[in-house]
N, C-alpha and C positions, 0 to 999 in steps of 0.2 A: 842399410836399413832404410825402408820407405818412410817418407815424411808423413807425419800424422795430421798436419794442418797445411795441405798444399793450397797456395793462394789460388783463387779462381779468377778466370779471365771473363770479362764481360765487354761487349762492344758498344761504344758510343754510336748513336745514329748519325747518319749523314743527310745532307740536303742535296738531292739530285735535281739540277735545273735543266730543262729543255727550253731552248729559244729558237726561233726561226722568224723569217718574214711571214705575215699572215698568209695562210693557205699552202705553207710548205709542209705542214703535217705534224707539228709538235703536239697538238691536242689529241689527234688520232693515235699517235704513238704512245702518248701518256696513257690513254685509255687501255690500249693493248697491254702495256706493261702492268697496269693495275690488275687486269684480268689474269695474268700469268703469275704474278709474284704477290703472295699475301703479306710479305714482310715490309711492303712499302705502302704508304697512305698518301692520298693527295691532299696538298695544302689548299685549303678553302679560302680564296681571297675575298676581300670586300670590294665592291665596285659601285660607282655611281651610274653606270649605264643601265639602261632599261633591260628587263629580262627578255630573252629570245625564246621563241616557241620550243617547247620541249625541256627547258631548263627548270631546275628545281632549287628553290631556296635552301641554302645550307649544304647543298650537295655539289652544285657547280659554282655558286658564288653566294655570298650574303650581300643583298642588294640594299644599299643605304642611300641617304641623301647627301648632298655636298656638304651641308653643315656638320653632319656627324663625322664624315670622312675627315674634314679639315681639323676637327677636335681631336681625333685619334692620332693623326700626323703630328699635331703640335705637342701632344703629350708623350710621344715616344711609344705609343702603343702599336706602331706598325713597324715590322722588321724591314721592310722596304716599301716604297710607294712610287707611283709614277703616273703621268698623264699620257694616254695613248689614244689617238684619234678623238680627242675632245672629251673623253671620259678618264676617270681616276680609278686606279686599282692599287690595292695594297695587301700586305700579308700581316695578319694579327701575330704579334710577337710571342705571347705567352704560350699558345698552343704548340708552336713549333719548338721552342726551347724545352717545354716539358717532354715532348716526344723524343727529342734527341738524347736528353739526360736518361730517358728510360730505355735507350737503345733501339728506338724505332726510326725508320727511314722516312723522310718526307719527300714527295715529289713536287716539283713546281714546273708549270708551264707558263712562263713569263717572258717578257721581252728583255732587250739588252740593258735598258735602264735599271730595271729591277735586278737583273743579274749583277750588275755593277755594285749597286748597294749591298746585295748580300755578300759580294766578295770583300767589300770594305768593312762589314760588320762581323762576318763570321767565316773568313777564308779557310781555315782548317777544316770546317764542317762541310765545305762546299765542293761538289762535283758538277761541273758544268759542260753540257753538249750542245753544240749548235747544229741545227738541221737545215740543210741547204736543199732547194728544189733542183731537180735534174736539168731544168731549162727555164727560161722566162715564159715561154708559151705554155708549159705545163703548170706553172704557178698560176697563171691567169685562168686556165682551165678548171683547176681545182677551186679557185675563188668563185668562179660562176656556178660550178657544180654544187657548192654548198646551198645555193638558193636562199640565202639569208640576207644578202646585201643589195642595195640598189646599184645602178650603174655608177652613180656618182661616188658612192663609198668603194666600190671595186676599183675605179680609177685612182682614187686617193691612196688605196693600199698599194697598188701598183707603183704609183709615183714615189712612195716612201720605202719600197722594197730595197732599192740600191743602198740607201743609208743604213738600213737595218742589216743588211748582208755584210756591210763594211766592218762590223764589229765581230766578225768570226775569229780573228786572231786572239780575242780575249778569252776564249773558251778552252777548257782542257781537252776536249774531243770535239771532232767534227764529222758528221755523217752526211751523205748525199742520199736523199730519200727517193731512190728509184722505185723501191717496192716496200710497202708498209711492213709486211711480215718480216722481211729481211733487216728492216731498220729497228723494229722492236727487238729482234734477236740480238742485234749489235748492242743496243742500249742495255739488254739483260747481261751481256758479257761484260760490259763496263761496270755495271753495278755489282756483279759478283767479285770482280777483282778489287774494286774500291773498298768493298766490306772487309777485305783482308789487309788493308793498309796497316802498317805496323802502329802508327799514331792512334788508330781507332781501337786498338786492343787495350782496353784498360785493365791494368793489373799484369800485363805481359812481362815487364821486367821482374816482378817479384815472382812470378811463375817460373821464369827461366832460372832465376837465382835458387829457387827451391830445388829445381832439378839438379843444378850444378852442385849443390850442397849435399846431395845424396850420392854423388859419384865418388 
């Protein structure tokens, strides 16, 4: 006889982290994934850096001063935070925790320092992907192609690329970004598989027992 009160399964959200050296493509891949998958939303970080042309307050970042950033870090209001190329970045804690509890996925395009902190604070919710450039020359070409940075900034980013790349073994997945569309498809596949992880299926043990009890 069929059970009358079959337990329901609902999924806890996950945090999908994309990291790469500057210019390797994590932001472009993130935007492509957001366009294709309505089930994931971008985590909007706070930052102390100046707004770039075309960026929108509250959509790309929340632009705040150093004093407010320091206060948020001290009070634990940031899930992770780091200083990158002289500017501070951080993830507001409450918005992310609320989304995960409601079964929504949250996307991060952050550096290795932020990824390490997320791993320390919420490893079971984290899925991390490191994006590598196909070559050093292509990395430099992409940095110059953005048209956003001075020669000094580009040189600084290239100088730090080796250290950033050295953290690739800390990630769950690694992709080489030869082609943006192929890379987006690869991340989509990772996301679909990770959504089916047993530990994210809240209520699954009860659901299975309810089936077994009717056999």
